[in-house]
N, C-alpha and C positions, 0 to 999 in steps of 0.2 A: 149091141146098139146104142151111141150115146143119148141120154135122153132131150141131146141139145136138135136130134137130126130131126128134118123136116115134116116125118111120118109117125114122133111121139107128141103125145101131148105136154106143153110147156107144166115144170111143176114148178108153181109160186113157195117160198120159205116162208112163214110168217110165225110169228105166236100166236098163243090159242087165244090169247085176250078180246072181248067182244070191240073194239076199238082197233086193235091189229086188226082183225079177220075184217072188221067194214076198211079197212086202208087197203087188203090184201083185195078185195073183191072190187074193189074201184079199180086198181090197174087190172084186174081182170076184166070187168065190164071194159077200158077202155081198148085193152087189147083186139078185144072178142069186134067194138066199133071198127076198128083202126086196121085187121084182117080178120072178114069173116069167115068162117069154116075151121077155121084154129081152133084146137082144143085149150084149153089148159085148166090144170087141174090145183086148188086149193091145198097145202102141208101144214094142218097146224102143229106148230111144235113147244113144248112148255120151255123156257129158257131157265138158266141158274137164279137169275134176275126174278124169275116169276114164282120160285120156288125159296128162295130166303128172304122171305117175309118180314123175321124177328127184329132184323140188326135195321139202322138206320142206310138208306143205302149209298154215303159216300162213304160209311167205315166197309163195305164188304169187296168194294170194287166201281163201284157207278156206275153209270145208264149200260157202259160196255159192255154187260153181263147179262142188256137183254138181246145182244144180237150175236154175241160169242159163237153160241150151239147152231145158229141159222148160218152164219160163215163155214162154221166145220161142213155142215150140209149144202154147202154151195161147193166148196172146194172138193171134196169128197163125191161129187156129181151126185148127190141123192136130190137135190134139188136144181134147178137152172136159173133159177133167179129168187133173188129176195126182196122184201118189202117192207122197209124201216119207217119208224119216225124219226126224220134227222136229225131233230135234237138226241135222239140216241145214241149215234152214231160216233164214235171218236176220230179224232180231226186225223189220226195215223190210220189207215184200213191195213189189213193182212197183204201180205205180194200177194199175186196173182189175181185180186180184186178192185172193182171201182165201182163207180156212181154210173149208170149207163142214163138213167134220167131223173128230175126232180120236176113234179107236179106243179101245176100250177099251187099258189100255196093258198089255204083257208087264213080267217084270223089271226094275227100273228100273238096277239095278248094273250095276258093271265086274265085269270077272270076269279071275281071277288064269291064265294056262294056260302051263305048263311039263314035262316029262317029267323035270327033274333037280329042284328043288325044292318041295314042298307050297305055300308060299307067299311073299309077297317077301320077308317079314322072315327068312324061311331064306337068302338070299342072300348069298355071303360082299361083303366092302366093295366088291370092285371088279363085281361081277355087274352083265350086259349084259341088259339090259330094253328091247323094244320096244314102242316106241307113236307113233304119228301126230300126240297128242292134246297141246297143253299143258300142260290142264287136265290134266291126269294124269301129264306129266311134273312138273308144281311139285309136285303133292302126293306122290308117291313120293319124289321129291327133300328134300322136307320132311321127310318121317318117317326118308329111310335116304340122309344125302346123300353118304356114297360112292362110292355104285351108279354108272353110266352109261348113260344111256339116251337109246337110237339110235334113229333115225329108221326107221318102219316105215308102208310105205304097201300099197296095193294091195288084194284085195276077200277076203275072210276065210279062201278058202281059200288064196289065195297068201300070204296073212303068215302060217297055220299052214305050210305048208310050208319056210316063211326059216326057220320054228322047229325043223321037223325035221331040218331041215337044218346046224343046229349054229350059226346065225348069231345067236342070242339066249339065256341062260339060262332068259328068263322073256317073254310078253309078254300085254299088257293091250286086253284088248278086251270090248265090250259082252255082256254075260251074252243079254240078248234077241236078239240076232243070233246066237250061237251054237247057243240053244234054239230058235230060226225055225227055222233051218236041220238042225234034228236028233244038234247035236257039241254035247248039255249032257254028254255024258261026258268032255271035250276040259279040262270047267272041273275045274280045282284048290282053287281057291277062289273064293266069290262074297264081293270086298268090298263089305263094307256100306259107309255114307255117312260114318260116321263116318272110314273109310278111306280111302274114295276118294269124295266126294261126284260125283254124276253132271253129264253135259253136258245144259244147256237143254232140256227134251225129251225125254229120252235113253228109250227104250222105247216111245214113243208114235207110231203112223202116222199120219198126214195127208194128208188131199185136199184137193186146189187148187183153185178152180173160178176162171172169171169171174164176178165182181160180178153183171154183168148178166145173169147165168142162173140163174132163177128153174124152172127147169124142172128140172136138175138139183141143187138145192139143196133142192129137194124132195125127190128121188130118194135122197138120201145122208140125209138126217133120221135115219133107224131106225138106220143105222150109228154115230151122233154116241156118243159114252159120254159124256154130259155130267159125272163127276164128273172123268174123264180129263181132257177138255175147262178143266174151273175151275182143274187144277191147273197144267196147264201153260200156259194164259192168264198165270195166278200167276207163273210161274219167264219168260216171254217179257219181262215188261211190263217185269220187276225188268232183265232184261235190257237191251230197250231204253233205257232210263233210265242204263245205265253205259256205253252206247254202240252197243250192237246187233253186235255184230261179232264173228262168230262165231271169228277169230281170235286172240282173246281168252281169257286162262286165268280163265274167268269157268264156277261153278256153278252147278247149284240144283236145289234139290228141294222140291217142296210135297207134301204128303201128307195124308190128310184123316182128321177122327176126327168122326162123322156130322157135319155141318152145318157143321163147325169145319176151317180148312186152317192149316195149319204147314209155313212157308216160310221155307228156310233157304238160304242162299247165300252167294259164296266168292269173291274174286278174289285173284291169287297172283301173284308175281314169277316168270317163266319159270327160274330157278336155284330154286325152292324156299322159300328165304331169309325170305319175308316172304309169311303166310297169312293174309288179314281176314276173316272171318265172324261173318254177323249171322244172325239169325231174327224171326218174327217169329208172331203166331194171329193169326187174324181168318178173316172170312166171306166179303169181296170178294175176287176175287182180284186185280183189277189195284191197288187199295189196298194190297195186302199185298204185292205188287211194288213198290212205291214205298216203302214203308214201308223193306223189308228194302235198296234201293238207296240211298238215302237213307242209312240206318246204314252201310252199304262205305265212300260218297262221305264222311264223316262220320271216319271212319277214315284216310282216306286212301287210295284207291280210286284216285283219277283220276290221281294220280301213280305209280302201276303203268302205268295204260292208258297213260296218255301217253310211260311211257319207254319200254313194250313195240312202239307206233305210230313211236317213231321209230327204230326197232334195224330 
């Protein structure tokens, strides 16, 4: 009997990190709230991205390494749905899978965490900042070219422990993750998008299913936040047209004003010397994503992207 039958528990595939488990439990709670009596199990998995902590993420395949094994388990019907941070989901999904629901977004912004300095601008010229993200690295170095940005891998607790041990003067994390784990008090400064434009899909939780599973798609409909979904679709379409590679220093943020969306996009060289920005306003997510991508490409984004891929 298929795991997606009405009598079998729904099995949620997720990474085994504390933040990923929080997200999976959040989805489970939503399903139980909307469908009393349903059975839902969480199946934690350790992904390649969790195991390969020695090398910088962009050198070993990018954030897609955090979802690959879970997607394989989904295709092989080991699990029925998968819960991801949308910023970890590559723009191109495997054939036969789709994002069926995107939950209401948390804080989209990056957060500065430090016991020494109130914000990045307070760092000395040779200040040491920890970040695993080329996007964050590029924007930090563009604003503060004298600082040193060092690679930082591991789950949130591991990164905070390295900071507290004195390995870094400060680190940059997603505000959403800190808040979801009850660690908002560690945030010294929330970095507004003008200072650090977020990753595509940052702050949003997505639920992935097999495209042929109409029952689970229907079960997930009440969890989908229409506004968040529109915003993330615009960001992801822009990213897809730029190559859809999680390893690239690409940032995007769509925000709504009534029915109108404003999409800001960014492509930067990893050293921060070149930062391209574009934005557009409209009401159709994919058209907006296309307009911003084309504006960035017209400024020379393809040259930066090609250079990053060669390095």
